N, C-alpha and C positions, 0 to 999 in steps of 0.2 A: 146429363152430367157425366155419364160414364165415359163419353167421348172426350170430355175436357179432362177428366181424371187420367185417362190413358195418355193424353198428350203430356200432362205434367209428369206422370210416372215415367214416360218414355224419356222426357227431357232430363229428369233426375237420374235415370239409369245411364243415359249418355254422358251426363256431366260427371257422374261417379266413375264411369269407365275411363273417362279422359283425365280427370283431375286426381283421383286417388293414386294412380301409379306415379304421376308427377310429384304429388305431395310426398309420397314415400321416398322417391328419389332425392327430393330436396332434404328430407329428414336424414337420409343416409349420408348425404353430402355434409350437412351440418354436424352430424355426429362424428364423421371422419375428420372434419376441420377441428372440432373440439378436441379430439384425441391428439391430432397433430400439434395443436397449440399447447396442449398439456405437456407433450414430449419436448417440444421446443423450449418451453418455459423451464422445465426441469433441466434440460441441457444447459441453458443459459445460467441458471442458478449454480449448477455444478462448476461451470467454467468460471463464474465469478468467485465461488468459494476457493477454487484452486488458485486463481489469480490473487485473491486476498492473502492466501496462505504464502504464496511466493513473495508477495510484497512484504509481508510481516517478516519472513525469513531474511530477505534482503536488508530490511531495516535493522534487524538484530545484528547481522553481519557488519553493516556500516557503523552501528553504534559500538560494536566491539573494536573495529578498526580505529574509530575516533578515540576510544578510551586508551587503546595501545599507543596511539600517536601522542596523546596528551601525557601519558606516563613517560614516554620517551623524552618528550620536550621538557617535562618537569625534572627528570633526572639530569638532563643536559644542563638545564638552567641552574639546578642545585650545584652541580659540579663547577659551573662557571662562577657562581657566587662563592663557593669554597676557595676556588683559585684566587679570586679577587681579594678575599679575606686574608689569605696567606700572603699575597703580595703587599697588601696594606700593612699587615703585621711586620713583614720584612722591612718595608719602607719606614715604618714608625721606629723600628729597632735601629735602623741605620741613622735616622735623624737624631735619635737619642745619643748614640755613640759619637756622632759628629759634634753634637752640642757639648758632650763631655770633653772631647779632644780639643775643641775650640776654647773651652774654659781653661784647659791645662796649658795652653800655649801662652807665652808671655805676649803682652800687647806691644806693638811697636809704634 
């Protein structure tokens, strides 16, 4: 049995000598990839955070521009309505004076 045990032990030693370094290399590669993936994930998150912040800032700016445009248009429309009211008042006044003048003229 000692001869059989020596063959098994020799095979185990050879397998360990061949496989253990390879397994350690694979473990190092996996650990390296894990670190690289973590760094890449963090970089992507930071890029997304910055992108979201830029989008929010652009949306705030656009909202402010829209508010300013609406205010400008509202003021212009209000001015136009005031102008129309003035013209309507003038027209009504002229119509009333014309009616008075027509009433004062003798009928022919």
